[in-house]
C-alpha positions, 0 to 999 in steps of 0.5 A: 027367032030374030033379034027383033023378035027375041028382044020383044019377047024379053020386053014382053015377059018383064011387063006380064010378069012379077018382076020388073027391070028396076032394083026395087022390084028385083029387091023381092027376090029371095035366095032359093032354099035349096042353094043355101043348102047345097053348100058345095059346087063345082065350076068347069073351065073348058074351051079352045083355051084348053087346046094350047094348054099354056099359062092360063084361060087367058091364052085368046088375049094374051097370044096377041099382046107382043112381048108376052110369054103367050105371045112368044109361045105362040110363035114358037109352037104354032107360027106366025099370028097371020097365019094361025090365029086363035080361031084356028084352035077350033078344028083342034077342039075336038073333045074325043074323050068327052063323056057327059056321064063320066063327068057327072059321076066324078062330080057327083062322088065328090059331093057336090050339089050343083055344077056350073060350066063356062057356057062362054068364056072372054074368047066368045066360043060358045060351048052349046048349041045357039042360034046367035052365032056360028062360032059354037061346039054345035056347029064347029070343033066337037060338033056336040051340044056340050052343055045340052049333053052335060044337063041331061048326065047331071040330071041323072045324078040329082046335081043342078045345073048352072051356068056361066057367061063372061061374054062381057069381056069379049068387047075387048078381049081380042083387040091387041090383035089389031096391033100387028099384022095377025089374023084380026083385022078391020072390018069386023061386023057382028057375027065374026068371031073376033068381032068388035075387038075393041080397045082395052079399057082399065078393067075397073074403070066403070065408064071406060070403053062402053060397048055399043048398043048392038054389042049390048043387045047381042049380050042380052040375047045370049044370056036369055038364050041359055036361060031359054035353052038349058034352064039353068038353076044358077047363072053366074057372071064374071067382073066386067058387067059392073061397067055402068053401060051395062046396068039397064041390061042387067036389070033387064036380064034379071027380070027376065030370068026371074021371071021365066023361072016364076013361069016354069015353077023353078028357081033362079040365082044369080052370081055377081062380083063387086056391085054390078047387081044392087045388093039384095037383089043377086048373090054376091061372088068373091073370086079366089077369096072369101070373108074374114067374118060371118055375114048375115047375108049368103055369099059365095067363094069361087076359087080354082084347084089350081093356084095358076089357072082356071083351065087346064095347063101342062104346068098347073100348080094344084092345091091339096085337098086338105087345103080346099076342105079347110076352106069349104068349112071356113066359109059355110061357117060364115054364111057362103058356098064354095064353087070349085073350078076344075079344068078338063083337057082339050080332049075332054079327060081330067088331070090325075090331080083333078080326080084325086082332089075330088075324091078326097073332099068327097070322101070327107063329105061323105063322113062329115057332110051332115056338119055341111049340107043343109046346115046353117051359121051359129052365133060366131062362125069359130075361133082360133089365132089364124086370121082370114085375109079378106077379099079376092085373089087371096088364095096365092098361098094356103092358110096356115091353120092351127089346132086351135082354129075351129069352126061351128055350124048348126042344124037341128038340135046339133052344134057342130064344131070342126077342128080344122088341124086335129091336134096330135095328142088328141086334146082340143079346148073350145073356148067359145063353149065354156061355163058362162060363154057369151055364145053359149050357155045350154045344155050338152047331152051327147057328144060324139066324132063324126067317122070315129067309134070312140066316145070322147070324154069332155068337161066344161069350166070357166076356160074352155069345153076340153074335149079328150080323145085316144084314138081319133087322128086324121090329116083332115078336119075332124068334126065334133057333133054335139047334141043339145037339150 
């Protein structure tokens, strides 16, 4: 289908569907129930940037900025940019150890319920079979439809497929290569790998360096192609789509995607950052951060297993599994989901650290998942002295929680109280559940500790619900299950 025909199909689908390309119509959108209940998903950054495996996934931009560590690294390892540019990583990206069934089994064992591979990052290389560009994994590099193979493998493990598009930023991402004698030079035309490489704006200027109509239509078609070929249940966008010029195209995409889901009798969900979409028409996402308090709306955190990079590098600074589990509990208690990123090596294998983190999370969820999956928020998210720094990019260091930091979730007739740091003496005091608490005046019929046989001793007074255990000990969060009358 050519570009004109695809644009016509998009318009006709919007015209004939229940969702129109305006915010009022799109505000009819409702978050799918499965997504609210899933709580934990996996994000995957894998692409050409995994070949140099240096610094982070922005290598394609930074290697062309003179004076950066990436620029100097590139000269030292690969030579002059005019002789070996970013495009020359394509033949080296062979994915010889990529096994989608092994990936799916790894993610299923982690306790994740959905997986969102990056379909196209800022570098413009598509990780799927595409009719829009020849620069994709089916025609180049691995010679495989990576996304298609993952979709099939995930289906065998009951994992929902999502996709992410970071294409918007490609408008400017490679532009610094024009500033010196590199392999990026004019003329650049649509279809070229580096096209259009326009001057880089202030990333948060809502009006800076607006893309052309040709580029925006190309962006829209790439997104809709993903919807039509892979039927993703979630579509994740990175930040630059909040630029004012994208607004009409965001509405078109959302209406098309939602209408396609209606046609197929399935569901759809869009993740966005900042205020790219009108509130209530899609799902807000907080990158590398979270909210300090319970929110009345559903939201998602996306963060990475490594602090320094979303992709694999040889010097990744990995978080601990216990840190991630504590964040998961905190996020779920505040009406959110956690999307955790892992970055495979260029050959398709995972670092031992990634696999260990996922195994520990999966083991914890295997025991304590009933407090997470299909749960809902309670009257208060929790209690304790540790205050969460709100907003994006706040995960530079681990939060220092205490035994007094407790988070609540609820499901059916059960209230779950998760102690983020279990005390050595086995005694837990929960002030939110004291007698005549403003949060709780109900009846506790039974109490147990998930994963432990001991029946805890407990009593309530005007100060707190005090729980005493003698045989409970764990370096990971411990969940008390309260069965209520």
